[in-house]
N, C-alpha and C positions, 0 to 999 in steps of 0.2 A: 564221679569217675568210676569206671568199672574196674574190678579187680582182675588180676592175671588169671587166665583160665575161663573167665566168664564168656558165655555166649551173648553177644550184643544184639544180634539180629538173626531171625529165621523167617524165611518166606518161601512160599510155593512158586515154582516157575513152570508154567505149562508151555511147552514148545510144540508148535504145529508146523506142517510143511509150508504153509503160507509165510510164516516167520522166516523160514530158511530161504525161500525164494527171494523175499525182500532183502535179506542180508546178502545173498549171493549177488544181486544186482548192485547193491550199494557198495559192497566190498570189491567187486570185480572177480570174485572167486565163484565162477559159475560151473564148478565141477558137479556133474549130475548126481553123484553119490549123495549129495545133500538134499536133493529134492525129487529124484526120479527113482522110484522103488525098483523098477526092472533093471536100470543101470547099476544100482547098488548091488542087487542080487547077482547080476552077471559077473561082478568082480569078487564074489564070495562073501559079501557082507550080508548081515541078516535083514537089511532094509536100509532106508535112508538114515543118515547120521548127522548130528549137529556139527556145524563148523567149530573147530576148537577155538578159533579166535572170536567167534560169536559168544561162546561161553566165557571166554576170558574178558571180553568187553563188558558183559553183564556183571561179572564179579568186580571189575575195576570200578564200574559205576556205583555198585553197592558199597565198596570200600570208601569211595569219595563221600558218599552220604554219611556213613557211620563215622568216618574220621572227622567230618565237620561237627557232628553231634558231640564227639568225644574231645574236640579241640586239640587234636594231636599235632597240628602244625603242617609243615610242608612235606609232601611225598618225595622221598629221595631215592627209593629203590623198590623194584618188585622182582620177585622170582616166581616163575610159573611152572607147575608140574601138571602134565597131561597124563592121567593115570589110566583112563579107559574110555572107550567109545560111548557116545550118548545116542542111542536109537531115538528116532523121531517118527511119529509124534511120541511125546513122553512127558511125564511130570517129574520134576526134580525139586530138590530142596537147596536153596541158597542159604548159607550160614556164615556169619562173620563172628569171630571170637578174638579175644585178647590172649595171646600166648604168654609165656613167661617174661617176655621183654615188654616193659611199659610203653615203649615207643614203636610198637609193632601191632599189626592186625593180620589175621589169617582169614581168607574167604574161601569157601569150598562150594562146589556143586556136588551133591550126593544123589545117587539114584534111589529108586523106590525101596531098595533093600538097605539103604544107608551106606553103601560103598562109595568110595571116592571116585569121582570122574575127573574133576579139575580142581586145582588148588593154587591160589595166589597168596604169597606172603609179601606184605608191604611194610617198609620201614619209613619212619617219619622223623623229622628234625624240628625243633622249636622254631617259630617264626620270630 
């Protein structure tokens, strides 16, 4: 069992525009800022950006995997913080750690400089 504060999982996540087009069609969110450079720039963005909920889904999937390994029980609550845009294409770090509470996990997407993009805090209850 991991100790509080331990990083339990770290992995690289490479996001490309093809991933964003696929997510757009599956999710129904076909806003062109996620896959069309010119459309994104026309709206004042630096380029295409990752769907926030795509990043959220990626983190929740990683939380599910780590929580099974840690035998944390049933997921009862998540809280999500969207801290900054995620330009695409891009390479990000997914990190899952155990905060001070033994029945919780925190998953983060960090950019190349280590700054927070998205954070999901998850609470678990014994089964």
